[in-house]
Residue, then its C-alpha position, 0 to 999 in steps of 0.5 A: x429536373x427542376x420546375x420553373x415558372x416563365x412569365x412572358x410579357x406582352x403576348x396576346x394583348x390587344x391582338x398583338x404578338x399572338x401566341x396560341x398556348x397549344x403552339x407554345x406548349x408544343x414549341x417549348x417541348x420541342x425546345x427541350x423542356x418537359x411537362x410544359x403547362x400554360x395558364x391563361x393566354x397572358x404568358x404564364x408557363x410552368x415547365x421543367x428543365x435540367x438546366x439550372x441557369x435561369x438566364x439560359x432558360x430565358x434566352x432559350x424561350x426567347x429565341x424559340x419564340x423569335x424563331x417560330x413566331x417571328x417577334x421578340x418578347x421579354x421573359x422572366x423565369x423564376x423558381x417555384x421557391x422564388x415565387x412562393x417567397x415573393x407571394x408570402x412576403x407581401x406586406x399587405x393585409x390579407x384583404x389588400x393582398x387579394x386585390x393586389x398585383x405582384x410586379x416581379x423584377x428581373x433584378x433587385x434594384x439598387x437602394x438609390x433607385x428604389x428611393x427615387x422611385x418611391x418619391x412619386x405618390x398617387x392617391x388610392x395607390x400604394x406600393x412597396x418594393x421588396x427585393x425582386x418584387x413591387x407589391x402594388x395595390x390600387x383602389x380603382x384596379x390595375x387598369x385605372x392605375x397611374x403607376x404601371x410596369x413601364x414607370x417602374x422599369x424606367x425608374x428601377x432600370x430592370x425588367x418588370x412584369x405584373x401578375x395578380x393575386x389569383x394568377x400567383x395562387x394558380x401558378x404556385x398550385x400548378x408548379x407543386x411537385x406531384 
């Protein structure tokens, strides 16, 4: 059994696509995953699977949610080592890192797409695209930022979901092999 972190996008936001975490844990356990844990209501799941193909795991989670809750969501699955690498590769100082967001990408974007996306600049916001993550810092906070995941999805042509520093720390802690 290998440990994975599944990041669900757009659930329990503004009363839409409601997914109670207890129901999600039960559903994923019935879907063949083991040691399913959730962290906060925004779609962070730690689970174990004997499957090693991440796209199969993502599809299994998506289909289970569609069948049970009746709506489609986007799912990104990373291994613990992927998440740890992403966290450790942050180009920001420790102070900025603690106030930053990690926009995790399904795929590493092509260099030409990164170049085009990097042309846009807003005062008080900075980001660096490295491999499969956009490291994002905004002086005013994520909710006040002009950049968002949708902008980067369009420019980089890949799925994006964001997590803050504290969530990343907690997911790494919860996914540690006991």
